[in-house]
C-alpha positions in Angstrom: 114.8 73.9 80.7 111.3 73.0 81.7 109.1 75.6 83.6 105.8 73.9 83.6 103.8 73.2 87.1 104.0 69.6 88.3 101.6 68.1 90.6 103.8 68.8 93.6 103.4 73.0 92.6 100.5 72.6 92.4 99.9 71.2 96.0 102.3 74.2 97.6 100.3 76.8 95.9 96.9 76.0 97.3 98.8 75.2 100.6 100.0 78.8 100.5 96.9 80.2 99.2 95.1 78.2 102.6 97.2 79.7 104.7 96.5 83.2 103.4 92.9 82.5 104.0 93.5 81.5 107.5 95.9 84.0 108.2 93.2 86.7 106.8 90.3 85.2 109.1 92.8 85.4 112.2 93.2 89.3 111.2 89.8 89.6 110.5 88.5 87.5 113.8 90.8 90.0 116.1 90.4 93.3 114.3 86.9 94.0 113.2 85.1 94.3 116.2 87.7 97.5 117.0 87.6 99.0 113.1 83.4 98.4 114.0 83.5 100.6 117.0 86.4 103.1 115.5 83.7 103.5 112.1 80.6 103.5 114.9 82.3 106.3 116.8 82.8 108.0 113.2 78.9 107.8 111.9 76.6 106.6 115.1 74.8 104.0 113.2 75.6 100.1 114.2 74.7 98.8 110.5 76.8 101.7 108.6 79.4 100.7 110.8 79.7 97.0 110.1 79.5 97.9 105.8 82.3 100.1 106.6 84.8 97.4 108.6 83.6 94.5 105.8 84.6 97.4 103.9 87.9 97.8 104.5 88.7 94.1 104.8 87.7 94.0 101.3 89.8 96.3 99.7 92.8 94.8 102.2 91.8 91.1 100.8 92.7 93.3 96.7 95.3 93.9 98.7 97.3 90.6 99.6 99.6 90.4 96.7 100.8 93.3 98.5 101.0 92.5 101.6 104.7 92.0 102.0 104.7 96.0 101.4 102.5 97.6 103.8 104.3 97.7 107.8 101.0 97.3 109.7 97.6 95.8 108.1 96.2 97.0 111.2 97.2 100.4 110.8 96.0 100.4 106.8 92.4 99.0 107.8 92.3 102.2 110.1 92.8 104.2 107.9 90.9 103.0 104.6 88.4 103.4 107.2 
């Protein structure tokens, strides 16, 4: 059997990765303002709240191999904060 990837497989992989990145960008654009507001209400500092929101998304991005195991990405993000 031949288990090597061909050009078509690489295109499918690249397309899937682009789709994940777009979905992640959409999730960021949707939830980031709420996360920053939540963090701001907790710490009372806008710049710090923005950093916390960004850090939450970085942690989430690092977990992308297990996205399917996370029942609610929104809840997961708020728990991270």
